C-alpha positions in Angstrom: 0.0 0.0 0.0 2.8 2.4 0.9 5.5 0.8 -1.2 6.5 3.9 -3.2 6.6 6.3 -0.2 10.1 7.5 -0.9 9.2 8.6 -4.5 5.7 9.9 -3.8 5.4 12.9 -1.5 1.7 12.4 -1.0 2.1 8.7 -0.1 4.9 9.6 2.3 2.6 12.1 4.1 -0.2 9.4 4.1 2.1 6.9 5.7 3.2 9.3 8.4 -0.5 10.1 9.1 -1.4 6.4 9.1 1.2 5.7 11.8 0.2 8.7 13.9 -3.5 7.7 13.6 -2.7 4.1 14.6 -0.7 5.4 17.6 -3.6 7.6 18.8 -6.1 4.7 18.3 -3.9 2.4 20.3 -3.5 5.0 23.1 -7.3 5.3 23.3 -7.8 1.5 23.2 -5.2 0.9 25.9 -6.5 3.6 28.2 -3.3 5.7 27.8 -3.8 9.4 27.5 -2.4 10.6 24.2 -1.9 14.1 25.7 1.0 12.6 27.7 3.0 12.3 24.5 4.7 14.6 22.2 4.3 13.2 18.7 6.2 13.7 16.5 9.1 14.2 18.9 12.0 14.4 16.5 12.4 17.3 14.1 12.1 15.8 10.5 12.7 19.0 8.5 15.7 21.1 7.4 16.2 24.5 8.8 14.3 26.0 5.9 11.2 23.9 6.8 11.6 21.4 3.9 10.7 17.9 5.3 13.4 15.2 5.1 11.0 12.5 3.9 13.7 9.9 4.1 12.0 7.6 6.7 14.4 8.5 9.5 12.3 8.7 11.5 8.9 8.1 9.9 7.4 8.3 13.4 8.5 9.4 16.8 6.8 10.0 20.2 8.0 10.9 23.7 6.2 10.2 26.9 6.2 13.5 28.7 6.0 11.9 32.1 8.6 9.1 31.8 10.8 10.6 29.0 10.6 7.3 27.1 10.9 7.7 23.4 9.8 5.6 20.5 11.5 6.1 17.1 10.5 4.3 14.0 12.9 4.3 11.1 12.2 2.9 7.6 15.2 1.5 5.9 14.5 -0.4 2.6 18.0 -2.0 2.7 17.1 -3.9 5.9 15.9 -7.5 5.5 14.2 -7.9 8.8 12.8 -5.8 11.6 15.4 -4.8 14.2 14.5 -3.2 17.5 16.8 -2.1 20.3 17.0 0.2 23.3 19.4 3.1 22.7 20.8 3.6 26.2 23.1 6.4 25.0 20.0 8.4 24.0 18.2 7.5 27.2 15.1 5.2 27.2 14.7 5.2 23.5 13.1 2.2 21.7 14.3 2.3 18.1 12.5 0.1 15.5 14.1 -0.3 12.1 12.5 -2.1 9.2 11.4 -1.8 5.6 7.8 -0.7 4.8 6.8 -4.1 3.7 7.1 -5.1 7.4 4.6 -2.4 8.5 2.4 -4.9 10.4 5.4 -6.0 12.5 6.3 -2.3 13.0 2.8 -1.6 14.3 2.9 -4.6 16.6 6.1 -3.2 18.2 4.5 0.2 18.4 1.5 -1.3 20.2 3.7 -3.1 22.7 5.5 0.2 23.4 2.3 2.1 23.9 0.9 -0.6 26.2 4.1 -0.5 28.3 3.6 3.2 29.1 
């Protein structure tokens, strides 16, 4: 559905919105107040305001209370989903995968939301 997100600006924006909407839906379903999060958390634009649109990150959120951060990076050169906690950045869960693994990415996002 989003396979050409890197070449189609509108599709990229739709993918960002899809992830954000899914995040909000999961917050509501899990009884987590979405107002406790800053999303997106990371700046994804150049100083002149032009968006990067490179998938790094495609989605990010920070829990304002616990300072835990979720960062989702799309990398089409990756064969499988990789997730790790970046201790140097403090409580950051980083998920890296190709867009074809979107269902797995969302599953990890849901786990993160539910752990809040």
